[in-house]
N, C-alpha and C positions, 0 to 999 in steps of 0.2 A: 850803682851806689847814687843813691839819695843825694840832691844839691847838701841838706845838712853835712852831711858827710866830706865835702871837700874845702879845700882852702879855696875860696868864691875872693875875684877881685872883679867886682861888678861894677860899670860904668853905666849911667844915664842917662845922654843927650840927646838933644832937636837940633842938629847940624843941617849944613845945606848940601853934602856931598851925596854922592848915590844912594849911598847906605844910611843915609842918616845922620852920621858923627863930625864932629866936629875935628879939627887939622890936629889935636895933641891926641886924640883920641885913634884919627887916622895913621900919627905916626909910631903909635906902638902895635898896631898890627904889623903896620910895614918891618921894624926891627923883628918879630916874630917870625912874619912870613921868613926872612932872612936865614933865621936860628934853626938851626936842624934836628936842637934839641923836641920843637915844638910844632905846634900840627896847629892852623890856622881855615878854620871853614867860614863863611860868610853867607847869607841869604840870597838866593838872586836877588837883582837891581829891581825896584819896585815895577816898574813896568811890564818884567816877564815872572813876577810871580804866581803863584796858581790862585786863578780866579775863580768864579763862580760857576763858570761852565768845566773851566780844566777837574774839579773838585765834583763835578756831578760825574763825569765824564769815567773820572778816574775810577769808583765803585762800579757803574754803569759793566764798563769794560772788564771787570774782575768776576762779578755776581753774575753776568750773564755768560755762559759757557757750555757746553754739551750738553749739560746735565737738562733743561729743557725740554733738549729733542730728546736725551735717551731715558732720564729717568722715568718719564711716564710709564713707559713698557715697564719697565720693573715693580711700578707699583702696580700696576692691575696684575703684573704676575701676581706678588705678595699677596693682593686682596681680593682680586677677581671681581672688585665692586669698584661700582664707579661712587655711588654713594662715598664709601670709605675713604678713596683713593682723594678725590674734594676734601674732605674732612683733615687727609692727612696736609695735604697743599696747605688749607688755612692752617692746622696749629703749626707749620712751619716759617708762613709768614709772621704769626704772633711772636714765635720763636726770634725769629729775624730783629725784626722790631722792640722787640726787649734788650739783645743784645748788642744795636745799636745806641739806646739810649745810655747803655754801660758804658757804650766805648767814648760817646757822646761828651757823658762828667766827668773819665777819667780826661779826657782829652783836654775840658777845660778847666782843668783844677791843678792837673801833674805837667811838668817839676814848678816848684814853689822855688822863690829867691828873695831875698832879703837887698834891699834896694838901699845904695849908701849906706847912713848912717840908723838908717829907719831897722828895728825890730820887727816890722810888721810885713809879711812875706807875702808875696804876690802871686800870681800863675804867670807864664810866660809860655807860648808855644813852643813846644820842642818836637822831632821828632821819634820816631823809634816805635810809637804803640807799646806792645806791652811789655817789650825791654825797659822800658820809665817805670810802667806801673805796677813792677814784679821788684823791682827793684825799691820803690817806693813802699811796698808792702812787706818785703821779708827785706829790712836795714842792715840783722845780722843771720847769720856770719859771714863777713866781710865776705865780698866776692862772690858769695855764694848765687844767688838772685841769678850776676851775672855771664856767670859760666853756665850753669843748667841750662839757662833760656839762650845766653848767644850762642854756647856750643852746639845744643842742639839745632838752632836755625839757620848755623851757617850749614850744617851738614845735612840738612834737609829743606829749607824753607829758600827753594830757589825752582825754576822752571822746566824741571825734566821730564816731569808726567804732562804736562800741556804741552812742551817738545815734543813727545812722543806719539800723542794724540793727536795734533798737527798733521805729523808724518805720516800717522796709520791711516787718517782718512784723507790727507793727500793721496797716498798709493791706491788708497779703494774705491777713491772716483776716479782715477786715470782707469780703473781697467781690472786691476788686481786686489781681488777683495779679503784684505787681514783680517776680518771679521767672521768668515764661514770657515771654520774649520783649523787646521795650525798650516799656515802659511810656509812659502815652500823658504830656504833658506837666503834664496837670492831678496826674496820677498823680505824678509826681515832683516838681511842687510843694509837694504835699498831704506827701510824705516829707519836705522838707528843713523844712514849717513843724514838724510833730511833731518831729523830732528838735532843732531851736532851742526848741521849748517846754519840750519833755524836759531839757534842759540847765540852761534858767533855771530852774526850777521846784526840781530835784535842786541848781544851786548855793544858792538859796535858801532850801532845806530844811538842809544841812548851814552857812551862814552865821549862820541862825535861832537854830537851836537844835540844837546838836551830841548830844546825848542823845538827841532825837529822831530824827537820824538813824542813831549806831550800834543805838538799836533797829530800824529799819526794815531797817536793814543784816543787821541777826540773824535778822527773820523770812524775808528773802529767804535768805538761806542755807540754813534750817530747813527752808523748802518746793523747793529746789532739792536738798537732798536725799532730799525723799519723791520725788519725780518719780522721781530715779534706782531709788530704793527702789522703785517700782511697777513701772519698770520689769523689772526684776530677777527680785520676785514674779511676774511677768506670763508671762519666757520661761518660767521652771524648772518654773512650774505647766505649761505648755505639753507635757512631754516625756510622751510618749503619746498625747497626741492626745485625753484623754477630754474633758477642762474645753474647749476651743474646738470638737470635733466632726470635728477635723483632724489629721492622724499632722504629727507637726515634721519637718524636714529634716534630723534635729540628727545622726544617723545619719551622712547624706550626708557635710554641712557638716564634721563633726570630725572623722569616719573619719581618721587618718593616712595610711593608705593612698588616699584620695581629694582631702584637703581641699589636697594640694598640686595636683593634677589641672591644666591648661590654664593655670597659670600667665604669666603678663606674660613678653615677650623683650627687652621692650624697656626699656636700664637707665634710664632719662630715667623711666619711672615708679615705680621702683623708691623712685630719690631725692628725686622729688615725693611719695610717698606720707612718707617721714619726714620732708621739709620740714611737711608739715602735720600729723603727729603731733607734733614740739618747737612749733609756736603754740597747737596745742590745751592743752598741759598746761601754758602759759602763767599765771603769778600767785604759786607760792609763793613771792614775795620781797615780799610785801604788808607782812606786819607788820615788815618792816625798816625801811620809809616812815615806821613809826609808832611806831617802840621806843620815845619819848621820854613814850610815856602809856599803855604796858604798867605793870601794878604788879606789884610782886618780877620784873621781866623776867628776870631768869637763871635762875629756875626755869621762868616761866607762857612765855615767850617761845621755847623752846624745844621743850619736851613741847610746847604747841597746836600749834607749829609744825610737829612731827612728827607728830602723831595726826591734824590736818586733811590734808598732803599725803600720808599714807597712805591716811586715806578716798577721798581722790578717785583717787586708783592702780588703790585694792583694787574701789571702785568704777567705775573705769572697765573694769578687765578686764571685773566681771560680766554687765553692758551690753551689752559687746561680744560675749560669751559667749551670753547672753542674745538677741540678734538671729541670731546663726548659730542657734541654736536652730531659731527662729520662721520665720525668712526663705531662701527659698534661695538661695543662689550666684548663678544666674543673674539673679533679682528685684535680687539687691543690687549686681549690675553693672549694667546698665540703668539704674537707677531710686532713688530715696532710700530706705534703707533704713529710717532710724524710721519716715516715711511707711507702708512693706511694713509695719513693725512693729505699727502702730496698726490698719492695716487687717485682719492676719489672727490680730490679740488682739481690742481693744475691736470692730472689725468684724463678729465674728463674733458675739458677743452682743448689738449693739445697731445697730441701724439710723440711728443718729446717728452711731454712730462707725464705721461704713461709707461714711455720705455725705457727712462729714463729716473724713475722717482728715486732709488736707490741712489744715483749720484748725485742729485741735488741735494740730497737730506746729506749726504757725505761733505759735500762743497759748504753746506749751511756750518756743517761742525766744523771742517776745517779752520774756515775764518772763523770761530769764534775760540778755537782754540788757539791758533795766531794771538788774536788779539788777549789771551791770556797770558802768553809769552812775554805780552809788550810790554801790558800793564804791573805783573809781577817783577819781571826785573828791571825795573824804572824803581817800586816804592820797596819790593826786597834791599836794592843796594844802599838804600838811605838804613836800613833798618841796621845794616851789617857796618855800614859806616859807623853807627852811634857804639858799636858793640865794641871795633876800633880801640874805641874813643878811649874804655876802659883798659887798656892796655895788657888784657887780656886774652890779645891772640898770639902767636908769633909775627913779626913785622908789622907790628898795630900802629905804628905811625907813616908807615908807608899808605896802606890799608885805608885809614882813619883819613886823608889828606884828600884835598881838590886838585885837580889838575887840570890844564891844559892844553887839549890831545892835537889839535891841529896850528897852533898860533904860527908855525912857520907855512905850512902849507896854506892858509889862506891869509898870510900878510899883503899878496898882492891885493887882494878882494876891500880890505884894512885899507889900506890908500887909495883905493876909488872914492869909498867910503866920506874922505875928509874932502872940502871944498877947494878948490883951487888957490886960497889965501890961508887953509891950515885949520879952515875953524871946522869943526864938530858938525857933522849930519845929525840933522831929530835931534840936536841939543844933548847927547849922551858920544862917550867916546865912543871913535869908530868901530874901535875891536869889540863893542858888546853888540852890534849892529850882528856880527855873524860866527860867533862862539862866547860860552861859556864856560867856567872850570866844572869839570863832572867828579863824581866820586871814582874814578877809574881805577882805584887800588881795588876797592868792593866791587865792581863789575870785573872784573878780574877771579876775585874770589869764587863770585856768584858762577860766572862763566864756564869755572877750573871743576866746581865741586855739580854742577848741574853734569858737566861732560861726564866727570867721576860716576857720578851714579846710571847713565846711560850705557857706558859701558857695562856697569855693573852687572844690567839688564842682557846682555847680548847672549847670555845662557838660556836664555827662557826664550824658549822656542816662541812664542805667542806674544807679539808687541802689545796688545790688550792687556794679554796678563800682569806684562812688567809694568803700563801705566797704572792698572789696579790696583798693584799691588804698593806702587810709589806716590801714588794719590791717598791713597789708604792708611801708610804710615805720617804722611803729613797733615791731612787731617785726624789723624788719632792725634799726635803729638801736640802740635801748634795750635789749630784748630778748637778741638776738644778739652785736650788734660790741660794746656794752660787757662782757656777760658774757665775751666772750672772752678782753679785759684783766683783768676783776677774778679769772678762773680762770690767768691766764697769772701776775696778780699772787703771788697767792696759793702758787704754783709754786714762783716767786723766793724771794718768804718764808722758805717752807719748805730748800729747797735751800742757802740761803746763809744758813741761818739761826746760822751763827756769827757774822758782820755783822749778823745784823738780831733775834737773838735773838728770836725768832718762839714757838719752842717754851717759852720761859721766859713769855710772855705768853697767847698762845693756850691754850686751856682743853679742846682738843680732840686726838684721837688724832691722832699724827702721821704714821701708815702710812695712815688711815682718809682722815685730810686731802688727802693726796698720790694718791689712788687718785680721790676724788670731784671734786677739781678738774679730775685729769687728762682725766677721764672727761666733766666738765663745759663745756671747753674744746672736745673734740673732738665735744661733741651740739651746739655753737651755732656750730664752723667750719668746720661742713658747711656750713648755709644760706648762708650768710657768700658759699662759695664757688660753689656749686649752684645759685643765683638768677641768677650771669652766665654759666652753662650754655644755649644756646638750645633750646626745644623740638627733638626730633627723634620723625620718624617719628608715629604718629597723633596724637600730643600736639603737632604741628604746625598753629596757628593755632584752638586750642580759647580762647583768651585774645581777648576785643577788645580789648587795649589789647599798646602794645609790651612783650616779656616782659623787658626791660631797664629798662622805668620804673621801678619800684620800687625797686631796687639804687640805680639811677643819682640819683634825687631823694634818696634817704636818706645817699647819698655826698656829693651838695649840701650839703643840710642840715651835715652834721656838718664842712665846707668852711667853709662859712659862718660857724660857730662859730668856727673856728680864725681865720676873716677877723678876726670881731667880737673877739678876745684879741689878736690884732695891733695893732688900731686903740686899744682900750680901754688896751692898756701904752705901746702907739709914739705914737699920737697924740696922745688925752685932754691927757696931761699935755703938751703943749708945744701948748694953744691955751686961747682964754679965760680965766675965770675959776681955770681948772687948770692954767693955764701952770708950770709950774717946780716942782709939786707930784707926790705920790706920796702915795698910798691906804693908808690903814693903818687896821685892823680888831683892835677891843680888846673882848677877851670874858668877861665877869665872871661864871662857871657861881657857882650855891650848891647845894649839895648838902645831906641827912641822909642820915641812915638805913636803912636795910631789913633786917629777920634781918642785920645786923655787914657791912653792903655799902652804901656811897655810892652814892646816886642822884640825878640832877638834878633839883631842882624849881623854878630860877629862874633866866635870866640875862637881864645885861645889856649890851648889844653896844652901842658907841658904834666906828661908821666914819664916818671924812672925809678930805677930802683937806687932806694938810699940806704946808710947805713943806721941799722935799727937802733933808735936810741933805746937805752936801756932804764926798765923800771925804776 
């Protein structure tokens, strides 16, 4: 629901407490914490909010996955052309930057609250991403946007696909090739077992110690950038052929007169190529999911997001140029580009690199997949917590709360953190040194549905096929379909600005906003349509599952969410304890000011079924 539809009790203070509120407001929050009918959430303490590096690393860790190692092979097979492949990567970068500007604009404009007695509404940062924006765009029917997006995201917005990818690459790197034909039943079971263990371990990490999860995420992002930098350096030092004792095919691959020769004649191949590119660049919106935890969000969110996305886009272009410098076009079309790159660089100087190029590549890809599991679990849990605050889920209050998972187990450490005279170390409560409350209920939901999807794929013989299907469903529903609505919504807000007054609310340039929204819609409308087009020519029969399966399941999931909404608003209020009642949601946000701007530091949510008032 949009803030306009809530019963809102806003408090704005500049106190000296650890979350910036005075004693009266802290007393209100404490009373609410002791009231089982209410949910209280707080932003992390100021020193532990997400800073510039953490926001940067969240986006880096999500965007850099297995795609940069795997997709170049698909693009070359689809286009048969170095020139067209590079053009598609460039188009992907442009579409990604356009989408980034769209999400930055939404993130710095929505939601809006009326502070105190003033009629003027101001923006205050909030986690949740598309969930907030869709609720703003689709205010009616009541709970429609919340249910359609919320239920779809709860069901498919998890890290099951990345866990399967990680497990598959780990098993392949260890010697059992999951990607070569149909693996044995024992290997397939091993992959699922590793995926389950991975999801369990990552959820425990984020549920027990928030800051440790952030540090692990930042570490993965750092090493992912190092991997790409290594590829770029190896590729560019290959020019001339002296370093690896082999003249590189750069002059043939990159020469304008040769790079477009023997290009693909099937239009379907180019559609598939662009489809692969769009999905490879996904993840640029992850900071929007955790915006409520960002320090000084009006400054850090925008700049860190733009730097991270630009870094990935530039890196992807340079990595692909490095591939083109080293690997002949014929090998790119018929083999794995990244594996051939390792073989023709590290394999020239090291016997191990020559003998184990495939294992090295799979180790890189396993590391990238595990990083995706870590960051996706952290960000998706915050979205599911916001969904639960709407009261639309079973056990919403339990899912929406934050929990102190290890308060008893860490009590001995907290005592050590205090001085002998009982004073607090480092100027803050000793318990803050060791742990923070985390959305344990939302993480449990995330874990449950991740495992459910992994178990549902057990009947699929190939774990690679299982990953492709699960990842495709998520990309179709969340990345593409919802993105089109978000983009069209922004265009409506801009073109009907006389009614929406969006030009007064948004800090973004109007012309840039319209251009980016238009490009974003086109970029995501393309996969929504083309996935319903059957393969033709040489592409017919390449998939070992029906070509329409991914979009069909995606549509079924969204239609199921619509049915859920119909039952929630049309059936539930007429049966059982809810008969004759309606769900009311009352949100009481508390703000302090940072750099002269309001920032939400706590929120009390009360939702309950009350007797419906007669008209």
